[in-house]
N, C-alpha and C positions, 0 to 999 in steps of 0.2 A: 854532360851533365850525367847522365847514368851511369857513364864508367865510372868515372870520378866516385861517384858515391859508392858502388858497386863493388871496386879496387877490394878494399880491408875482407871483400865477403868473398873473393876470388877462391879461397880453397871451400866453400858454401855454397856451389853453384844453385841450387835451388829456391837460398836463402836471397839470393841477388835479383830471379827470378823473379819471388814475393815481391822483392821492393819494386822492381822495375812495374811489376804490374799495379800495384798500389797509387804508384807515382802516376803514371797512367792514366788510370782511372781517376784519381783525381784532376788530373789535366783536362780530360775530357768534361769530367763534370761542372769546372769551374767555366769552359768555354760554350757553355750550353743559352748562355742570354746572348755573348756576342752574337752566334750562331742567328739565335731569335731575332736579334736587332739587321743581322744583313739582310734578312725575310722582310723584316716591315720594311726598312728603304727599300729592298727591291718592287714590295708593294705600290710604295708613295711614288716611283716610279711609275709602274705600271699605269696607276692611277690617274699619272697627273698631279699627286696632292703638292699643295705648294709649302708646306712645313706643318713641322709637327716636334715636339716634345715628350720626352718617355720618360719614367724611372721605376726599378725596380728596387726594392728596400727588405732586406733581412739582416733585421736585430742581430746587433753586434758586430755586423760587416757594414764595412761603407757601402753609402748609394749610389746605385750605377745608374747615371743618369747618360741619353743619348739624345743629339741633338740633331734635323734635317730640316733643310731648304730656307726659306727667306719671311721676314714678316711680308711682303706684298710681293707677287708674283715675279713680277718682270724687274721690278726697279727697289725692291724692297732690302731690308740688312739683315744679315743671316739670322736665323734663331738662334737665341742666347738661354742660360739659365734662368737669364732673370727678361726675361720673354714674356710679357702678360697675354693670358689669352681668357676670352671668357667662357665659365663653367657650366652657362646655362642650368641645367636641374640637377646638375654634382652640388648644385646650391642647396639641396633641400636637405642633403646631410648636415650642412654646418647650422642650417635653421634648428634641425631637430637638435643638435648638442646644444646650442646657443637657450633657447626652450629647456631644457634639462638642466643649463646651469639656473636659468630663471626660477625654473623648482624648485633645485636645488637652493637659491636666496629666498622663497618663500613669493617672489612677486607675480609668477602665477602660479598655474597649478594645473597638470595635466586634465584635470577635471572644468578645469573653466570653460562654463558654455560660451556659445556663438553671444548670447545675452549680455555677456562681459565685456566681450571683446568688440560689439556692434554694437551699443547702445544703442544706435539712434538709424538702425537698419533690420528690422521686422524681418526676422524667418519665418514664412507662413506654411512651408509646406509640412505633410503631417508629420509628426514626431521630432522635428526640427529643433524643437525645444532641446531634446538631450544631444542633441550636436555639442563637443565640447572639443578640446585644444586637443586632445590627442587623436580624434577622428581625423584632424584636417592634418598633421603634423603624417598622419597613422595613413590615409590616404583611402578611408573607409567611410566617408561623410556620406554616403548615398546615393549621390546626386550621381547623375549621368556622367561617364568618364568622359574627361576634357569639357565638362562641359563651358561656357561663353569664351572658350581659345579665342574662337572667331572675333567673337568682341575686343579681348587683348590687341589680337593684330589688325584692326580697324583702330586703330589707339585711342578704344574708348577708353575715359578716365579709370580712374581708380573708384572711384564712389559710385561712377553709373553700373559699371560692373557686379558691384559688390550687391548692388539691389534688384539687378535683373538675376544676381543667386537667390535672392531672396524671396523671392517669385516661386522657384523653379519644385517643382513634387519630385523628392527621391526614388530611386530606384528601389532601395531598402533602407528598413532603418538605420543609424547611425551603428557604426564596426559591426552589422553583420557581413558586409561582404565589398570587396575589393574595389572601387572606385576612384581611376587616378584622376587628380585636380593641378590644376595652374594658380586659373581664378583665385581660388578659396583660402590662397596663402596669403591673397592681399590683404583676409581680414588681419591679421597681426602686423601689417605694414600700418593698416589704418588704426590698428590700436597702439600703437606706438605710438604714433601722431598723433593722437586725440593726448598722450601723457608726457608731453612735450619732450618725446626722443625720437629717435630713427630707427630701422631696423641696423641702418649701417652706422651709425652710432653703439649702437648695442654690438654690434658683433665687432666694429673696431677696441670698445673698453673689454670685454668679455673673452674674445677669442685673438682675434689678430695680435695686439699689442700685444699681452702676457706671453702668446706663442714667437713670436719676435717675426711674423710675418709679413714682414717691410713693403713688400709691391702689392700685397693684400688691399680690397678695393669695394666695393658698392658700387653700383651704376655707371652712368656712362660718363661721365664725368670723370669718376676713379680710371675706369679706363684711358679715355683720352689724354688726360693727367702722366700717364705712367711715360716712364722715361723710354720704355720700349714697350711696344705692343702690337699685338700682331692683326694685320686687319682682314677682316672676313672677307674668303672668297665663296662665290655661290654659285650651282651648278644650271648651265644656259647645254649642255647636251653630253653623250657621254664621256667621262672625263676629260671633259673641260668645263675649265671655271673666267668668272670674272670676278673684277673685284668690286666688293660691296660697299657699301654706305654703313654703319655700326647704327642701327633702329633700337629706338628709346621704349618700342611698344612691354616689352619682358620687365624692361629696368624697373618697369611702373610698377611689378609685381617681384619685387626684390628675394622678397623668403620662397621661393618658387626657381628664379634667373637669372638672380642681380648679382650673383657673385663674380668677379677677379681674381687672375691667380696668377702666379708662374710657375713652373715646375719646379724649383727652388724654394717655394711655400709651400705647393703639396708635400715634398719630400718632408718639410718638416711638420703637415698637416697627417702624412702615413704614421709620423712619430711620436705624434700624440695620440691616434688612434690604437699604436701598439702600448698605451700604457707608460709616453717617455714623462710625460707629462703631468705627474697624477693632482698637482695640486691645481690646475686647470681644468685639465679633462680628468676625471678620477676613472674608474675600473668600470663604477660600479656603473654611470652615465654611459659607457660606452657598451655595456651589457644588456641598460635597461632599452636604448634605443636599437640596437642590433638582436631583440628577441621578437619570434616570431607571433604574429598577431592575425593577420589575414591570409589566403594561400593565393597565389600567382600563376595559378597551374599553365596559362596559357604563356607563363615563363621557359616553361619542360618544353616549350616546341619553337624558341627561337634557332632560326637557323643558324648555323656555327656553335652551337652551346647545346642543342639535342641530346647530343650523343653524351655530353656530359653530367648534364640534370637530371636528379632523381625526384628533384620535389625545390619548391619555391614559395618562397611567403613575404610580404613587403611588413617589413617593425615600426618605428621611428623615422622617416626618412633613407630608407635605407629599404633594398630588397635583399634577400637571404637565402642563398640557394644552398640545397646540399647536391655536394657531388662524391658521394657514394662513400657517404656518412660522413661526410669531411664539411664542417661550416665555411662557407664564402661569403660574404659581407661586399655587398656591387650596388654601384649606382653609375647610371650613366645621365651625358646632358647631352643634347642639341637646340641651340634656337639658329638662328639665322647665319650661315657665313662660318661656325663651329661645333664642333664635337668635344666632347670629351667623356673619358672613361676614370672613376675610383673603384678598388679592390682591395679587400686585406683578408687574408685567413686569421683570425684572434688567433689560433689555436699554435701556429706555426710560426707566427711573429714576424708575415712576410707579405710585402704590399707593394701595388701599381698602381700606378695614373699614366695614363697619357689625355695631351693636350694636342688639338687638332685645328690648324683655321680654314678649314672646308668643312661642307658640308659631307663628303665622303661614309661610305657605307664601309670602307674598310677598316673603319674602327671592331666593325663590330668581330669580321675575321681574327683580328689581332690579338683584342684583349683575349678571345677564346682559344685561340692558338699559343699565346703567353702561358696560360694557366694549365694547358694539356701538357705542354714542353716541363712546366714547372714539374706537374705529377710525374712524366712521364720519367726524368730524371730522379727524382727523389723516391718512388721505389726502386732505382737503381744501388742505393743507398743500403734497402734491408736486407 
């Protein structure tokens, strides 16, 4: 191919050499993602991961989707683009955008107090009368991190867990410090049920249906009703997994961890996050939920990431990393048997999602490796 292109330039050897080098450079740059995909597959084989799906999307280009493994380790079907996985805490990013939609429609306000969300469950802790929707979605309630996750995992009811939270004394005042929660997101589920609707219905009507996310759902029933869904796999020893049952506990706190989706759905989601569906998710909404609110210094020490992250914050349902002056919006998810990651660069219009049907920490290193390689190849263009 290069010879045929150079033929007309045979009397201009330096021009031919320049053309050859430019074409080769473009080939190498285009191939970096395939090299990364091979790396991920080798890691999955090494750690015996049952299956995964990931997508890399750069605005203006065709999404690159990579699939590996099966829905069930020994006797499942092959993972496809429409295989549905649990998103776990990646659900919080959807909750942030749903909240932003409801604020835009004047159905809620970011200043909506806990007394409006939970009128019959008093929050008695010092300063808790100032607890608002923005503090819940923004992980700055002031309660001890992961307060009463143990009650969720023990299958306590939504109401009982929320009542227990109402008795808890905070570590700091709302908005003053980063205190990651799951149980407190149940306040939104409770609020919707008191207004003759549900988180599932709101998410479907406000985001899933308008965006055309056809296999996305909320709840255990939604996952099990999917035409193809990935079975959870739980670690029993180093790099050994057993097939598990889908548990209901965190599904009762759906705004925290109740969304299901395929890699096809998540590709659409990435496109929306990059402003491609502005009448559904406006650029202003995306900017608002990904604005830095509380510092999360501990994130800068994450293994695999610490050489990259200069600073870290939490916005509204999103982690915000500073990587050498470049803003990366990110969130990870983990529930029994599943892992998920979503991340995008708002200025560069580039995004990545990985979904996995095992609790493997492999996802920590592979996501960090993706962005390391992306920045390396981007630097060669300059």
